[in-house]
C-alpha positions as CSV (number, residue, x, y, z in Angstrom):
1,M,57.7,-152.8,-52.2
2,S,58.6,-152.3,-55.8
3,A,61.3,-150.0,-56.7
4,R,60.2,-147.0,-58.9
5,T,62.5,-145.4,-61.3
6,T,63.1,-141.9,-60.5
7,Y,62.8,-139.2,-63.1
8,P,64.9,-136.4,-62.2
9,N,64.1,-134.0,-64.9
10,L,60.4,-134.5,-64.6
11,R,60.6,-134.3,-60.8
12,R,62.2,-130.8,-61.2
13,L,59.5,-129.9,-63.4
14,V,56.3,-131.1,-61.5
15,G,57.8,-132.3,-58.1
16,E,56.0,-135.0,-56.3
17,S,53.4,-135.2,-58.9
18,A,55.8,-137.2,-61.1
19,D,54.9,-140.2,-58.8
20,Q,51.1,-140.1,-60.2
21,L,52.0,-140.6,-63.6
22,P,52.2,-144.2,-65.2
23,A,55.8,-145.4,-65.7
24,D,55.6,-145.5,-69.5
25,I,54.3,-141.9,-69.7
26,A,57.0,-140.6,-67.1
27,E,59.7,-142.5,-69.0
28,R,58.7,-140.8,-72.4
29,I,58.4,-137.1,-70.7
30,E,61.8,-137.9,-69.1
31,D,63.4,-138.7,-72.4
32,V,62.2,-135.5,-73.9
33,L,63.3,-133.4,-70.9
34,A,66.8,-135.3,-70.9
35,E,67.3,-134.0,-74.5
36,P,65.9,-130.5,-74.7
37,S,67.4,-129.8,-78.1
38,D,64.6,-132.2,-79.4
39,L,62.0,-130.4,-77.5
40,L,62.0,-126.9,-79.4
41,P,61.5,-128.4,-82.9
42,A,58.8,-130.6,-81.7
43,L,57.1,-127.5,-80.0
44,M,57.7,-125.3,-83.0
45,A,56.1,-128.1,-85.3
46,R,52.8,-127.8,-83.0
47,M,52.6,-124.0,-83.0
48,D,51.6,-123.6,-86.6
49,G,48.0,-122.4,-85.2
50,R,46.1,-125.3,-86.5
51,D,45.7,-127.5,-83.3
52,N,42.4,-127.4,-81.6
53,A,41.8,-127.3,-77.9
54,D,42.1,-131.1,-78.0
55,G,45.5,-131.0,-79.4
56,Q,44.4,-132.4,-82.8
57,T,45.2,-130.6,-86.0
58,R,42.3,-128.8,-87.5
59,K,41.4,-130.5,-90.8
60,G,38.2,-129.3,-92.6
61,T,37.2,-130.1,-96.0
62,G,36.8,-127.0,-98.0
63,L,38.7,-124.8,-95.5
64,S,41.4,-122.5,-96.5
65,P,44.6,-122.6,-94.4
66,S,43.7,-119.4,-92.8
67,Q,40.1,-120.5,-92.0
68,A,41.5,-123.7,-90.4
69,V,43.8,-121.5,-88.1
70,T,40.8,-119.3,-87.3
71,L,38.7,-122.4,-86.4
72,A,41.4,-123.8,-84.3
73,S,42.0,-120.6,-82.7
74,L,38.4,-120.3,-81.7
75,S,38.4,-123.9,-80.5
76,R,41.4,-123.1,-78.1
77,T,39.7,-119.8,-76.9
78,L,36.3,-121.3,-76.1
79,A,38.1,-124.2,-74.1
80,G,39.8,-121.6,-72.2
81,L,36.7,-119.7,-71.8
82,N,34.9,-122.8,-70.5
83,A,37.6,-123.6,-68.1
84,L,37.3,-120.0,-66.6
85,I,33.5,-120.3,-66.3
86,Q,33.9,-123.5,-64.5
87,M,36.3,-122.0,-62.1
88,L,34.1,-119.0,-61.5
89,H,31.1,-121.3,-61.0
90,A,33.2,-123.3,-58.3
91,A,34.2,-120.0,-56.7
92,E,30.4,-118.9,-56.6
93,A,29.5,-122.4,-55.0
94,A,32.4,-121.9,-52.5
95,R,31.1,-118.4,-51.7
96,V,27.6,-119.6,-51.1
97,Q,28.1,-122.9,-49.5
98,G,31.6,-122.9,-48.2
99,S,33.5,-121.7,-45.2
100,A,35.6,-118.6,-45.3
101,G,38.7,-120.5,-45.9
102,Q,37.4,-122.0,-49.1
103,Q,36.5,-118.7,-50.8
104,L,38.6,-117.2,-53.4
105,P,39.8,-113.6,-52.6
106,P,37.7,-110.9,-54.5
107,D,40.8,-109.8,-56.5
108,V,41.1,-113.5,-57.9
109,V,37.4,-113.5,-58.8
110,E,37.9,-110.2,-60.6
111,G,40.8,-111.4,-62.5
112,L,38.9,-114.6,-63.6
113,L,36.1,-112.3,-64.8
114,L,38.5,-110.1,-66.7
115,A,40.2,-113.1,-68.3
116,A,36.9,-114.4,-69.3
117,R,35.7,-111.2,-70.8
118,E,39.0,-110.8,-72.8
119,L,38.6,-114.5,-74.2
120,A,35.1,-113.6,-75.3
121,R,36.2,-110.4,-76.9
122,Y,39.1,-112.3,-78.9
123,A,36.4,-114.9,-80.0
124,R,34.2,-112.2,-81.3
125,Q,37.1,-110.5,-83.2
126,Q,38.0,-113.9,-84.8
127,L,34.4,-114.2,-86.2
128,E,34.6,-110.7,-87.7
């Protein structure tokens, strides 16, 4: 049995899930968490609004900075909407095919529907 390095900060953040990460990734995350003063500038640099849903900075030829921010915002919004729709689809499949213990409570489904509606409304506003 090989001895695995423990990552106390990462373990506090995600619990037992830390064991599922490859050691090199866990080590990099632990380094960032060990020195939180380095974390805020890195996060602030990523929050300029130009990151797409995939985390890549939106770089479009011929786009003004505000257009790039709008397109990146739409990318993130649509990714969130897609995730909500997938959850709702899974909830519907569980309702139809699953047992009572597999079904989401009605208030959770209602919350997912409201969240999807708000994301769609926000995407429409971005296009106006």
